[in-house]
N, C-alpha and C positions, 0 to 999 in steps of 0.2 A: 426906506421906505419905497420911494416914489419906485426903485426895480419892481419891488412885487406888487405892485397895483399896477406897471403898464405890461409885464409881463402877462397878468393874470387876466389883462382887458383884450389884448390881440388876442389869449387864446379862446374865452368868450364871440370875438369877432369872429372869429375862425369855423367854432362850430356852429355859429348862426348862419353864416356863409355853406358851409359845405353842406348841415343838416336841417336846419330850420330856415331856408330862403324861401320860401312860402311864405311867412313874416315881417318877410322885408320888401313887402310889396312899395316901390314909388321909391325906396331909399336907397335901393340896392348899391348900385355906385356909389353914394357918398360914402357906405360903409364899406364898401369897398379901401376909396381913397383914404380916408381915416385912418385902416389896418396899412397903409404904407405907409403913411407920412410916424402913426406909432412905431414900426418897428425901428425907421431911421431914429427916433428920441430913443429906444430900446439900447441903440447904438452909441448913442451920444452916452446915457449911462452907466455902463460899461467903462467906457474909459473914461469917463467924468470920477469912478471909487476916489483916487488914492488924491484926487485935489480935491475932495467938497472939504475937508478940515482944513484948506492950507486958503482956497478964496474963496467970498465972500461974494461976488463975482457968480464962480460956479453953483456952490448953495444954491442961489437967488433963480438961476434957470431949472435947478431940480425941481426945487418948489411948485415956480410956472409951471412945468411938465407935471406935476403931482395930480396942481390944482384942474388942467386941463384936462387928466385922465378921469380923475374925481365926473368932472363935469359930463365928458364924454359916456362915461361909466350908464353914468346917470339915467342920460336922454334916451340912451339905447336901451336901455334895460324899462323903459317907462314906456316907450315905444314898444317891443316888444310884448309888456303884459297889455297892454291896448289892444296891441293884433289880435295876441289868442281871443281873450274877452270878444271883439268881434269875431275871429271866429265863428265860437264856444257857441255862438247867439243863432238862433231861429233865421228864418230867413224873415217871416213877418218884423220880428224887431232887431234885424240886422238894417232894416228900410230906415225905420224908426232913428237909427242911430249914423244914419250915411254919413249927413251933414257932420255933426260930434267926431266922427272917422275920418273923412277928409281936412275939418280940419288940423286937428293933432298933426297928424302929416305932413302937415304945409311947412305948420311949427317948427315939428323935427328935421323936416328939412331946412329951414334956417340956421335952427340952432347948432346943425352937424357946419353947415359953411359956416359961422364961425368960427364954431372951435377950430374948422381946416386953416381959416385964415391964423389963428392965434399959432398953430404948430408952426406954420408955415416962418409966422417970425421966429417964432424961439430955434428955428433949424437955421436959419438966419444966423441970429446974433451965435448960435454952437458954431457950427465955421468956423466963424470968428474965434472964436473961444479954443474950442479944439486945434487949429495953425497955432497958437501961442500958450497954450498949455499942456498940448499932448506928448510932446516930447520924443516920439518914434515909439509909447510905447503899445504893444499889443495888447491887444482885447481879446486874445483865445485863448481859453487855459485849458489845459485836460481837467475832464469830473474826475473827481474824489473814486479813488480805489473800491469797490465791496470790501469789505472782511467781516467774518464771524465776529457778531454780535459781542462782546465780554466785558464787564463792567471789575474796574477792580478794587477792592474796598480799601476805605480812605485808610491813609499813615495817622497814626497817630504820638508826637510828639509832645512831649514836657509834661505828661499826665502821670508819672508813675507815682511817685511819691504825693501828689493831689489824690489819687483811686487808693494808695493805700489810705488815707487820714479818713476817706468818706469811706472806706469798707469797715473800719476798727469801729466806726462809730455808727454803722447799722448793725454792726454783730456785736459790741459788743455795751455796757451798760446797761440800765435797767429792761426790767420783764413790760414793761409798762410800756403802750404805743407811742411811739417818737416821731415827728415831724423833723428831718432833717434836710435843710433847703443852702444850694448851692445859688450863689447870687454875683451877675456881674452884668457889662455890657451886652449889647444883642455882638454876635460875631467873637466871643471871645474864648469861644466851644463847653458852654455848661451843658447843652445834651452830648455833647462827644464825651464827655469827663461820666454823664451821666450813663452813656451808654456803655462804655470802657466797665464801669462796676458792675453795671446791671448784668452782663455778659459773661463776667469773671469764674471759674466754676468755682472760688471758692464761696461765692456767692449765692449761686445756683444751687451747690451742695445743701447753705443753709437755711434756706430760704426754699422752700419747695412751693407755695402758691407765689409765685410774682406775673406781675403786668404791668405793664407799659398804656399811657395814653398822653396824646399831646391834645393843649386846654387852648392854649390863643386866648387875642382879645375875641371876636366873637365865637362864640362854643354852645351847645345848646347839652342840656344836663343830661337830659335821653341820650344822645350821642356818644355822651362821656362814656354812660356807663354801662353802656350796649357793649363799647370799644372795651374797658373792662373787662365784663363778664366774657367778650367774646375772646381776650388773651388769656384767660384763663379757663379755654376750649368749654365755658357754663352755658352758651349760647343755644338757644331751643326759635322756632318758627313764634313761638305764643310771647316770648321774651318782644320781640318787637311793635306787638300790640300792649302791650302796658305802660304806661303814666311813666314816670320817670319818681314820680315815690316811688310806685309796686318797685319796680328796676333795683331803686335804694336799697328796698327790702331784702328781695332778694342776692343782693349786693352784700347786704350786712348778715345776712342769715346765713350765706356760703361764708364768711370770712370771721364769724364769732371766735369759732373754733381752735384754726388756723394761727399758728404760722405765717406770716404775708408781709408783701416789699410788694409795693404798689410806685411807681414814676412815673410824677404828677410833670408835665413836661410844660415850659413858657405860659406862665402863670401871671395876669396881666394886674390882678386886683385882688382887693381886702376882700370883698363880696364875690367876687370867682373863687376862692379859698371856702366859706360860710357856705355856697350852694354846694357842694361836693362834700363835703365832711363827714354829713349824716350816713352817708354810707359805711364808713367806715371802725368798726366797734373798737371800743378804749379799753381789750381786755389783756390782759397777762400774761400773753403769749411770745415776748419779744416781738412783737411785728413794727414793722416802718415805715415811713412815708419821705420817699424823693420827692423833693419839688425844685425844679427849674422857676428863675425868674430874674428880670432885672432890677424888680422894686426890692431895694434892703424893707421896706414898710410892710411888704405884701409877709416875707420873712419874717417880722417879728411878729407879726398879728399870726401869724400862723401857729409861730411856738416862741411865746414870750418869753422862755426862759432858757431856749436853748440860743448859740448863737452860729447864725448861719456859718458858711464858708463861703470868706468871699475870694474866687479864684482870682490868681494873678493871672499878668504876663505872664506875656513866654521874653525868653532873656536874651540877648542876641544868638548866644551859640545855640539856643533850641530854636530859634528865628530861623537860619543857615540851615539847620538838619532838617528842618521841616521842607523849607524853601528846594533843599536837595533832593529832599528825597520822594518827592509830587515832579519836579525834572527829571531827574536819572533814575530813578524806578532806584535800581540797585545798584546804576553804578555809579563814578565817580566823575566831578568835577573837572573840566582838565584846567588845568594852574593858571592860563591864560583865561579864564572865564571864573577864575574866583575873590579876585578881589572887589568887583561890580559886582557880583553874587553876591558877598558880604555887606554892601554898600545895600544892594536891592531889600535885603533879607532886617538888614539896622533899619532901615526907612520905614518900615511896616509899622515899626514903633509894637512888634509884639502881639501882635493883633493876629491872631489865627486864619481868621477870615483873609484881609488882607493878600496875607502872605499864600494863602488857596487861588487869590486870582491871580493875581501876579504869575504866580506860578502857572497859570494857564495861556496868559499873554505871555508870556517865555518860549512857552510850545507850538507857539505858531506859527514862530520861521523859523528856521535854521539858527544853532547857537553862535550866536557871532558876535565879538566886541562892540561893533555897531546899533545892533539891534538889541546889545543888552545895557548897551549905553543909556538909548532912547529912553527904554524904562525905567531904569534909574532916574533919565530926570524926572521924568510922570511919575516915580511914586512919589520920591519927591514935592513935586508943587501940590502933589495932592492931599498925601494923608501925614507929610511932615509939620504940617501949620498944625493938626490938631488930630490924632488916631479914631477921634468917632465922628470924623467928615469920613466915612469909609464909603458912603455911597458915590463921593466922587472917582471911586477906586472901580466903584460898582461899575460905573456908569462909562470907565476907562475900559473897564473890561467889556462893554459890549457895543462900545465904538468897531473896536476890532474883533466884534465878530463877523463871517463873511454873511454879506446879505441876506443869502436865504435862511441863514440862523438866526440873526435879527429879527425877523419876522417872527420866525416859533417861539423864542424865548420873550419878546413880548409877548404871545398868546395865551402862557402861561398866568397874566394875570386877568382874564377872565374867571378864573377859578378862584374861591375863597382864602384865606387865609389857613394853612395848616390841612388843606384839604389834600387827599391821596390820591391822584389823579390815577385810576387806570388807566393800564398802558394802549389798550386795546381801541377805548373809545378817545383819548388823545393823536391817535395817529388818524382815524375815519375821521377826524376833527379836522386836522391838518391839511389833508388830501382833501375835504372838500369845501374845505374857501381859500386851495388854488396856491396854498404855499408852498408843495412840493412839485419839483417839475419833475417833467420824465428823463431817462436817462435809458438811449438805447431799449434793450428788451425787459428791461428789469418792475417787480410791480413797483407801483407808486407807493402803495405800504412799506413794503422794506425797504424803500430809499428815505421812507417815511421815520421806520427804525433807526435807522442810522443814522438821519437827525438828529436822535432823540440819544442817541451813545456817543453821538462829538458833542451832544452838551453836557451831559454827564463828565466825560475826561476833562470836561473844561470847567471842571469842578460850580459849573452856574445849577445840575440838578441833581437830586440826590433818590439816591435809589430806597424806598420802601423797605416792598417785598420782591422776589424774583419766582420764576414760575421754577418747575421743577426740572425743564431743561435747563436752565442756569440765566435766560431771559429775563428784561425788566418786567413784570408782572401791575405795582404799580410807582409811581411816582412821587416829588414832591419837592416844595420848591421854600428855599428860608425863605423867613420875612422878610428881613436885610431884601434877599434876589428882587422876591415879589413884588413891595417896595419899587425899586426901581422897574420892572417892567409896567407894573401901574404909574408909572411918572413919566416915561417914555413913549407909552400909548398915549397918553392925552394930551402927552407934544409934538406929536406925532398922527394926532387924530384916528389915531387904529384903534380905541378903543371908549367906553367911558362906564366907568361905574358904579349901583345904585347901591348905597348904602343900609341908607338911611328911609326914613317916614317918603315916600314917595308926595309926598304934601308939599314938604317942605324943594319939591320942586317942579308942585304943575305949573308953576306962575312961567317958566324956564324951559321952552322946547328945547328938547333935543339939538345939538349939534349938527349942523348942515353935515358938515364933513367926517364927526363921529362914526364910521362903517357899521362898530362894534357895541352888543348894548347888554348889560349883562346884570342881572340884579342878584342878590347878595341874600337880601330881607325886604321885609315888609312887601311882601308879591302883592298881596292883595290892595294894600293904601296904594302900588305903584299903578296897577288898573285902575283901581275906582280913579282915579286920577284924567287919566283918557289918553295916555301919552300918546303923541302923532309923531315917527319917525322916516317921513317919506325914503330917506335912504339910507336905511340901515341895512344891514345883510346879513345881519349873524344881531337873531336873538337868544340870551341865553338867564337858564333861571336856577340857580343853585339855593334850595331854600334848606335853613337847616333841618326842616322836618314836616313830612309829607300833608299836605294842606289837601283841599277840596275845592274844587272852584266853580263857584257858581253861576247855575245856565245862563243866565243872564251877559255873562261876562266869557261865552268863551267866543264871540262870533271878533273881537277886538284883536285878531291878529292880522285877520287880509282886515282889515280899517288901516292899524295904526300901522304896518310893516308888511305895505306892497309890494317890495322890490328882496326882499329877504331870502339870503341863499340855505344858513343853518338853524336850527328853529331845534330847541335845546328845553326839553319841560318836562322830563324826564320824571321830575320831584311835583310834578304837579297832578292830581285826581283828575282825569275831565269827565263830567257827569255823561256823557255822550262827545261821540269822536267830531271831533270839529270839521267835518265837512266842508267848510267855505273854506279848509286851508289848498284845496285843491284851484283856487284861486292866483296861488302864491307859484307859477307856474317858474319861478327860478330856484326854486327851493332844490338842495342838493341833499341835504340832512336833517332828521327829523326824529325826535327823540320824543315819544308821548308814553301816557300813562293814564290807565281808568276803566271801567268795567264795560270793557267791549268784546263784543260776541263777534264782529263784522270788521274786517278790514276791508271799506267800498271798492267798487271796480272805478271810481272817479280819482280812485289816487292815480291811477295807471296816463293820465291826462301830465301828468306831471314829470316829463321827457326826462331833467336833469336831473330827476334824483338818483343819486348813490347808495345813500344810507336809511336805513328804514327801521325803526328800531323800539316796538310798540311794546308796552307792560299793563297786564289782563291782570283783573281779578276771575274773571271768567275763565271757567274750566277747559272750555273751548274754546277756537277761536275757528274763522271762515274766513280766509285768505281771497276772497275775490278780486284781489289787483291784479293786473295782467302784469306779473315782470314781463311776459317775452316781447313787449310792447315800447318795453321800455330801456332804446339803448345803452347809456351812464348805469346802469344798476348793478350794485358790486354786493351787498350786504344786507341781507333779513333779519335784523334778530325776533323773536316772538314767543313770549311766554305763554303754559297754555298748552295743549293739544293741539296742532296749529295744522290744515288742510289747506294744500297748496294746489290750485288747478295748473294743467298744462294749456299748451296753447290751443285755442278753439277748434283749430282742423288738422286732418290730418295730414304732415305736408313728408316729405325725404326725410330722409334719418344719415344726412350725408354734411356736408362742407355746406351745400349752396341752401340747404334748411335758410331758410329767412327767419327761422325762431331762436339758434342756435346765440346764445346767449355768452361768450368766452370771459367775458367781465363779471362774470355774477361769481363771488369766492365764498361768503357766507351762506347757507342754508342754515337756522337754528330756530326754533325746533320744529319737524314736521311730526304726522304720522306716516307708522309704518305704508302704509294705504298708497301716498304721494311718492313714494320710490321705486315710478313708473316710470317706464325705459325716454317715456312719451317726455317724461321732465329732466333725467336725470341724465340723457343723450346728447342733451342741449345746453349741458355745462357744465362742459369740459375742466373749465379751468378751474372747479369749486376745489376751494384749500378746506375748509371746514362745513360741516356734517350733523346733524342733531337730527336725531329719530327718539322720538317718545312715542310712547304706547303698547299695544301687543305687539311682540313683537314674534310670537308666534306668528301674523300674519308674513314679517319680513323676510321667515325663513322656509314654509311651508311652498311644495314644492306642487306644481305642477305641468304634469307629468313630467320633462326631464330641465324645467326650469323652474326658477324661486323669482319673488322678488327681488332678494339681494345677487343676485347675479350683476342687476343691472351698478350694482359698485365696481366693479372689479372693470369698468371702463373707463372708471374717473380717474386716470396718472396724476392727476395734480392733489391728487385727497390727502393732506396731511393727517388731520384731526377728525376720528370719529365715535361720538358717542353713542352709544345705545340704551335708551333707561326705555324698560320693562315697567311699562303703568298701565294696571290691566284694573282698576278702579271700575267696578265697587267690590271685586272677585279680587282677595289676595294674591301678588304674585304667585305662591306657593302652587298651587290651580293651576296656573298659569304659566308656568316653566316650558319655554321650550326648547324643543327634545337634545339638539346640538348647534355645534356649530356647521358652517358650510365648509369646505374643505380651503385650505391657503391661500391656492389659487384664486378662489373668488374673491378675496377683500383686495379693495384697493391694492396694486403694488407697490405704491411709495409711502403706504398709509406712514407717522413716526408715531401716533397717541391715539390712543385706544381706551376707552371709558366702557364699564360692563356697571351694568345696577341693575340688580332681584330678578337678573336670568335665573337662575335657579341649576345654574351645570354640572355634572358633574366633571373633577376635579380629572377624567381622564378625556376628556379635551380639550382641555390646556395646552396641549400639543398640539394642538392645530397653530396654538399663535403663539405659538415659543417655535413656529416654521416659519412666518413673515418676515424679512428679510431685512426691513427696513426699523422696526419695531424698537422705540428706542427708550415710550413712558409708557407704562402700564395700571392703569387705575382699576384694579376689583371695586369697586364700592358694596355697599352693605348685601348680602348675598347674591354676589353675580355670581358663583360658588359654592356649593354643599358637598358634602363629603368629609368622611373623617380623616383620609389619607393622600398625599400628594405628594407622586413620584418621579419628580422631570424629569424628560428625556438626556440623554448625554448629546450635545450637539445641537441646542437647540436655544435660544435671547440670546445670539448673538451678539449685537448691538442693543440688550435693554441695558439702561441707565438708572431708571426711577423704577420701581414694583411698590405699589399702595392695594392692599388688602381691608377691607372692611370688615364689616361682621361677617361671622360663619362657624362655621360648625368642627372645623378644622381644627384635629389635635394632632397630626405628627406631618413634618413638612421636610422630606430630604432636597438638601441643597449642596452646592461645589463650588469651587470655579468652572467644573463642567458643566455645569446648568449655567453660568450666572458670569462669563468670563468680563463684559465690562460694568455689573451692576457698583452703581456707585451709594441708592439711596432705597432705603427699606423702613416705608410705613407701613406699619401694624395698627387699627384702631379695632378695639371692641371684640379682639381674636379668645374668648372666655376660653374657649374651649384646647386654644392650641397651650402643647405642655411643653417646650422645648423650640430656639429658634438653634435654627440648624446650624452648630458649627463646623461643617464645612465652609461655611460662610467664611473662618476667616482667613481660607485660600486665598480667596479675592482678593485681591489684592489693588480695586481699584473704589473698593468698598469707602466710603465717607461718612456717614452714619445711617445708626439705625434708629427709630424712632418709635418706642410703643407707648401706647395710649390704655389705662387698664389692662394690663397678659396679665395669666395667671402668674402667681409666686414663682413658679417654677422657669414660663416663660423667661422672669424676669433675671432670676437667677440667674439664667444660663446666658442672658443678653448681656451680664455684667460680667461673666467670665471669658466671651468674644471679645469685648473690651478692655480684660486683664491681657489676653496675648495677644490683640492686637499692638497695643504699649510695651508689652515685653516681649515682643519677637528677635528675633535677632538682629531687622535690620525695627527701631522702634519708630512708630508709626504714629508721629505727633497731630497727623488730617483727623483721626479717626475721632469719631463723637457719638458718644449714647443720651438718649435723653425717653428718663419713662417718669409717664405720668396715669397717677399720682408717684411721688420716685418714694415714699415710703412703702412699696409692694417689693 
């Protein structure tokens, strides 16, 4: 952890010295000296990585460096905050504060001098330590190679017989509702077994209505019911406004006449089942509820007459099979490693979680007998005593992570149990926290995604959902692993989690060295206790339900957390925009919600800000923030119709333009009027752009040009959303006449979304000519017309096609039109008579999903499925999903 602390402090000092030296008046020399001294400490930290676990003396030095770095960070950040406030004061007010300001300058200079003495003392000790411990090891390491994001499906071993037993109980027996429970200790594979059964084709066929929901220790009935409704594709915007009782009624009403299967994963208490069972009708339809729990008492309470299924441990043979699959994939274990591998597998005592974690360690280095013997000895010492002590195995896994992944793994502790984490949000947080280091010309967010992929490969993070592109959309972490991250985070003084009522903590000040504060419940209690964290750098709240913040509590932020860098209060509704946050000059990441109509210009003073996420209940949002003054700014996410202003003055449109912001990667979503040259020409690094409003304005020509022409200059743009929002008029009355020619689209566009554009199908040939298009999402009424006849040679790279509501009746398609198509999703295409049989020719096609198709379209899709599975080369990859399946 010391490595990450020092690395971030050095980066922070460098940015201050390069870009904000005016705020260091009187202490610049001391700051430069501190930068030099800490750079030497950074070298020591690199050279000592392999020695820390062996020598107490080295660990003590590392601990001292961490404390000194934290102290230096606090002094510098406090000084910069005071200097920024002094600079912002009027001349008269500044005169009244001059004594106060000068006094703080003198105190800071003294404290920096004392830190320099400590750093020098550590450096002197380091020289002796390095000379006696270094052993000639090199501290230079080559950076990891960049690779295409890829997530391998988890291997399942030893559950075939278990799955058959569960499947039989689900599909046979009484027609009355039955609750079947899988019971076992944590890490034994209850969820894995349930998922294997849930995704089995015979179960999918037997239960047309299926849903999966995680519950865990802390849960919200409303979120559980919403999750089930969403899993059943029944969710509507109105449902988010309903209370839990009404949602339970909606779910009960839908399921009453259906045969359904609902998996309720990770139930901890009898009260949790009592809270949820009201939503499930006890009708004689053959329905089942599959429940997983660690507690036999919960299972017997849910069904006193049915015996729970106690999940067994893996045999030695199964343990070795699982270990082999995780380590060697489809390869074979070398003979010289087999005996040691069998020992390792045996010492895991049949616990799948322990096997998965140990396999991650085995993959860390080259497959040698010495390395495997070392792991075998560690596994024996941690696991042999008691298989329930898996936390020790997980801790071993953590200790073997590279330093840059350690801090990322611990960070998962800030999220609540079983929280499905949006990857885009996680990556933004990691970069804002300073966990991701620049590697060559690679974007920080891309490097962060590689970090996540690495954690997934090491079986420390689970993939929840994937994007159409195959990249990870959401992820989660197992409860046991999350417990480990919280435990290590507390020990490393990295984070502090408040779960109970804050009144329990009101007499205890926030720890001086805990840099991240996370509130998972009782947020209002926490705020009213008037928390004070002068050294807190990140404040995050993940309330189980949205809550309104009273006006008198909106000013607590700048009073309690003056040095905060990350502020995530997306789940809290502010009655007004908290303008006081502009005093928090170190902010890099802001996520807020409320009934905001304006983003005030004063936010421009936050020169460190990288990510701004604003959710508003207002339909329109006036962005008065001058992002062109913010040199570090990267990502803007807003809801509503947002108006973004260009630079305040006319300047040259070349590389010398002082307002060009190559850092900006995301703007979502803005009005079409904002797509002017003086805005888009200054965001050449833009990768994602969302445009919402009257799109006719975007494509309308004025002479020989249109606003859309400015998009062609965005060479880095990969994702584009065009949403035709014409309220109060219906989009059908404000349709756009056509699409611009293909050369006017961004040249490297990979993903395009259209909605409510009411284009004629003849215009889609333009999209087919986009050379790099991989994902095309045609949302509701993107196109109109009864017939689509694609042209040969188009859509050469298209892999994913979504079509929403449309009056399309006939669609012709074959391998000539979509040579690389992998996935087709059709939703509410109520007029389409047939899925093109020519799709059989597309060898890359993996799945077709139809939601509420016509019976004729469903029948034609089943013929395609039959052909794909019974052809000359049997296609076991292809999958057809039809909802509802009885069409």
